[in-house]
N, C-alpha and C positions, 0 to 999 in steps of 0.2 A: 523062410524068407520069400520063397516063390509065392506062397499063399498071401502074404502081406501085400506084395506088389499086385497080385491079381485082385485083391479086395480094393486096393486104392484105385486101380484102373476101372473096376466096375462102379465104384462110387462116383468117379469122375464122369463116366459115361451116363449114369443115371441123372446126375446133376445137370450136365450139359443137355441131355435129352429133355429134362424138365423145363429148362429155360427155352429150348427150341420149340417145344410144344406150346409154351405160353405165348411165344411170338406168333406161332401159326394160329392159335386160338384167337388172338387179338385181330390178326389179319382176316380170318374167316368171319368173325363177328362184324367187323367194319364192312366187309364185302356184302354180307347178308343184309345189313341196314341199307346200303346203297341200292341193292336189288329190290328190296321191299319198297323203298321210296320211288323207284322207277315204275314198279308195277302199279302203285297207287295212282301215279300220274296217267298211266295208260289204261285205266279201267274203262271198260266198254259200258256205255249207257244206251238205253233204248227207251222209246215210248211206244205205246200200243195205240194205234189209230183205228178205232172200230167204226163200223158203219152207223152206229147210233149217234156219232158226233156230227154236228152240222158243219158246213163249209167254214164258217167263222171260227168255230171251236177248233177245227183242224188247223187252220192258219194260226190261231193263237198258240196252240200246242207246239207247232213247229217253230214259231217265233220265240217262245220261251226256251225251248231246247237250244236254239241257235244262240240266244243270249247267254245261257248258262255254259255252253260248250262252244266257245268262239271259233276255234280251229277244228271244225268237225265236218265230216261228210255225212250227208243225209241220203240214205238208201231206202227206198220204199220197196218192200217185198210183199207179194201176195201169195198166199198158199192155195189159191184157186187155180184150176187148169187154165191154160191160155184161151180156151174157147168157151169160157163160162163167166156169166155175170155174177155179181155178189148175191143176187136173189136166187141163184141156182139155175136160171134159164140159160140156154145156149145162145152164144153170140152168132148172129146171122151176118154173112158177108155179102 
């Protein structure tokens, strides 16, 4: 008799655990889809502006980027030291 009650309790636990895990799986899957959708919206984009581009081409590239990414900030970063020109010569003050 004790074994039968124990078996019934274990079966009830497994069945309830199965349905609980199914709900958790649905919640996690839905949450993952929302997170993936947000990260796609927040993808970082960049353009490379090299010294081979003319002033008109630079302005055109920046304008195209601004049109494609309306709410964006444009940060211009140089990997040259602060006291060096793009041709490698030193800036004189």
